[in-house]
C-alpha positions, 0 to 999 in steps of 0.5 A: 377619353375612350372610358368617358365616352363609354360612360356617356353613352350608358347614361344616354341609354338609361335617361332621355338624351342629355346631349346630342349624339354625333357620328363625326370623328372626335377632335381634341380642340380646346372647345371639344374638350370643354364640352366633354367635361360638361357632359361628364358633370351632367352625367354624375349628377344624374347617377347621384339623383338616381341613387338617392331616389332608391333609398327607403324612407323607413318607418320613422321618417328615416333619412331626415338627418335629425333636422325635425327636432321641434324646438320652436313651440309647435313648429318643425324645422323646414330645410329644403324638402322638410315640411313644417307644421304650426297649429294656430288657434283662431278662436278661444279654444273653449268647448261647451254645449253652446260653444261647440266648435274650437277652430285651429289653422294648420299651417304646413310650409316647405312644399315645392310650389307646384306640389302645394298648389296641386295638393288636394284634400286634407289627407296629409293631416292626422288628428287625434282627439279623446272620446266625446269630441269629433273633428274635421279638417278642411282646405283653406288656402295655398300661398307659394310653398305654404298650405293652410288647413282649418281644423274644427274640433266639436263637442255636443255637450251630452258626454262628460269629459274626464277633465277640464281640458281636452288634448288634441294631437296633430301631425303630418302623415308621411304616407301621404306626403308628396314625393321627395318631401319629409316631416319630422316634427312629430305630434304637435299637442294643444289643449282645449278648455272643455266645460259641460256645465254639470258642476257649479265648479265648471260653469259654461261661459256666456259671452257676447259672441254666444249669448244668442246661442245660450238663449236658444239652447235654454229655451229649446223645449227638447233640451230640459237638461240645458235648463238644469246646467250652470252658467257664468257671465264673462263680460258685459253684453249689449243685446241688439237693438230692435224696433219699438214693440219687438223682442230680442230675447226669449224668456229662458225656460219653457213653461208647461201649462196645466197641472203640475207644480213649477217646483218640480218642473224641468221646463223652468230653469233649475241650474244656476247663473252667475253674472260674475259682476257683469251686466246685460244691457238692452233686454226687450220682451214685448208679449202684451196679448192676454190671449196667448198663454205663452205671454205669461212668465216673462223676464230674462228668465221665465221661471226658476224652480227647484234649487236654481240660484241667480246671482251677481247679475245686472240688467240695464235698460230693460223693457219687459211687457207680459201679462202674468208673472212678469219681472225684469229678471224673473217672472216666477221664482219658485224654490229658488234664490235670487241674490246680488242682482239688479235691474233698471228700466221699465216692466209692465204687466197685469198680475204679479209684476215686479221690477226684478221678480214677478213672484218669488216664494223664496228669498230675494237678497242684496238686490235692487231695482230702478224700474218704473213698474206698470200694471192693471192688476194685483200683486205689484211691486217696485222690486217684487210683485209678491215674495216671502222674504226680502232682505238688504234690498231696495227699489226706486222708481214709480209703481202704478196699478190702474185696474178699472175692474172690480178687485184690481189694483190690490196689494201694491207696494214700493218694494213688494206688493205682498210679503208673507215672511220677512222684509228687513233692512230694505227700503223704497223711494219714489211714488206708488199709485193704485186704484185698489186697496192694500197700497204701501210705500214699502209693502202693500200687504204684510201677511203674517201666519205662524211666526211670519209677516215681519217688516223691520229695520226698513223705511219708505220715502214714497208718496202713496195714493190708493183706495182703502188700506193705504199706508206710508210703509205698509198698506195692510199689516195682517196678523193671523196667528201668534207672533205674526204681523209685526212692523217695527223699527221703521219709518216712512216720510212720504205723504199718504192719501186714500179713502178709508183706513189711511195711515202715515205708517200703516193703513190697516193693522189687524190682530187676530182675536182667536176664540175672543181671547187676546193674542198678544203677539199679533198685528203689532206696530212699534218703535217707528215714526212717520213724517208725511201728511195723511189725508182720507175720508175715514179712519185716518191716523198719523201712524195707523189708520185703523187698528182692529181687534186686538192689534197694538200700536206702541212706542211710536211717534207721529211727526206728521205736519197734518192728519185730516179728513178730506172736505166733506167727510164727517167721520169721527175716526181720526187721530194723531196716532191712530184713526180708530184705535184700541190697545195703544201704549206709550205713543207720542205726537207732534204738538202743532200737527194740523187737522182734523179736517182740511179747512181748519186746524183743531186742538186735539192735544192733552189726551195721553200716550194711550189715547189715539191722539197720543202724548204731546211732544213739542218741537223743543222736546223732540229736539232734546237729548235722548227724546227718541231713545226714551221711546224706542230704547237703545237696544235696537238698530237705530242711530241717534243724534240730539236734535235729529231724526234717527236712522240706520247708520245715519241721522237726518235733519228734523223736518221744517214743520217741526220748530 
C-alpha cells in the first residue's frame, strides 16, 4: 500500500492532479480501498500514453502495423487514427486545348472530428503530375471526420505530351498530418486522357459542354494554331436558341482581308473536323449588312484552306445570313475536301451562296442539302454556289436569285450555280427561280476547259424559271477546249420557262470553233432525255434551246408534252429537239408534242433524226422493247425496262401525256 501511495504521488507531480490529495490519515474501509484501486488504474493509463507519444514516427509511416495496405481501389484502410484517401473524378478526365481542366475530389477520412474541422489549407495533400500539366488543390468541405478537397489538373494545349494518357499521383504528406494521425495508403495513381489535336489519330473531342469553348478557341485571331488542329464530334448538340435576327455562332476562322490567297492563309481553318455521324442543330448567323467586310464568309466555317477536311457532319435547322461566300457549312472552301456532310434549313446571301458551301474549288462528295437558298446576286446553288467537282450528292428545296441590278441573278442552279470540272451521280429536286441568265435545274453554267466541264449520270426534277440560257438540267453548257463541256447520260423532268435560249435539258450549248476548225469534242449533249414542258420567246427546244458553233446534240430523246413560243413571239427558232441547231445526229422526239406557239398545235413531224425536230417516235414505239437501248446503247449507267423510262438503278412510269 505504501508503494501504491508513492506511485500515485509521482504521477501527480508529473501531470495535472488526477485525484485530490488529502492530509487525513489513511483508513482501510472498503470505500477507501476502491478509490485507491481506481487511482492506480488512471495512473497506469497515463504512463502508457506518455510512452506511446514518445515513440518515433519513422520515415516510412513506421508504427502503422501494416494496416495501410491498399486493396480497395485507391482507398486506404482506416482504423482509429489511420487516415484513408479516395480520389474521385468529378468530370470526364480528358484534357485538351478546349477542355483545359480535369477535376477530382480528394476524400480524406478518419480525422478526429475536431482535427478535421480545424485543419486549414491543402498542405496535407501531395500531387505529382508530368511536364506539360499543372495543378492546384482547394478546400471543399468538412463533414464529421472527413475532409474533402478539390484537385484541378490543367493543360493549356501548347505542349505535346508523349502519350495519350497522363498519370497523376496523389498521397497524403505525413509531415503535415495532425498529431496522432497516420497514413499508409501510399500514392493513389489515376490517369487522364490527353489530346492535343496535332495528329488526326488524337483529335480533340467536341461535346455539348465545350462547343462554345471550341467556337471561341477556333475564332481567336491570336490562335492560328487552333485552326490547324484536328477535332471530332462525340455527341449530338443543340445550340442555344436566340431571338430572330440574332446569332449564336461565330463562323470558324478569322479572315484576313486584302492581298494574299486563302489557300495559304493561317486565318482559315486548315485542320480537320470529323462529325463522326453526329449532328449540330439550331445554327444561327445573322450578318446581312454589306457595309461590314466581316459579314462575308459565313457558315459554320468561314473558310477552309490548304488540306482541310470536313466530313461526316450534319447541320440541322440552320438559318445563316451573310453577304458574299455564304453556306450552311462553309462559306469558302479552298484547297480542302468536304465529304459525307449535310445541311437542312435556310441560307441567304448575295454572291456565292450555297446550301452547303458558298464556293468550293475542291471536291464536294457524298453530301446533300435540304435547304431553301435565297440570293440577290450571282453564283447560287442548292448545294454549292460554285464548285469544281460535285460527286454522289444532291440538293432539294427552293433556290431563288432576285437581283434587280444589271448582271445579277446569273449562274443559278438547283445543285450548283457554276461547275468547272465534274458533276456526276448527283441530282436536284425542287424549284429554281432567277431574274438572270444561266439558270439550270441542276447546274447554272457548266464551264469546260481542258478535259473539265462534264455533267454525267445525273438528273433534275426541278421547275426552272429564268431569263436567258435556261435549261431543265443545265442553263449553259460551255465547251472552251477539246473534250470539254459535255452533258451525257442524264435527264430532266421539270417544266422550263425563260426568255431566250430555253431548253428542256440545256438552254445554251456552246462548242468552241478554234481557228474555224471543227473541234469535235466540245459542247456535246448526248444520251439524255427531257420530259417537261418548255416555253420561251426565242431559241426554244425540247432538249437544247440554242446549239451554237460546233456544238452537238446526239442520241437524245425529247419527250416533252409541249415546246412553244410564248404569245406574241414570232421567232422561227424553235424545235422539238433544238431551237437553233446544227450538227445533230440520231435524235428523237415524241410524235404528239404540242407547239410551236402557245395558242395552237403544229404538225412539225417527219423531218428526220438529224433535224432540229428529230425523228418521230409514237407512244407505242417509245413503250416497245429496246426503244431506249437502241438510242442510248447498253454500255452506259442506265437501267432499262420495257414500257418505262430509264433511270439509274431504277425505272419510271411513262409520263401521262405519252399514250
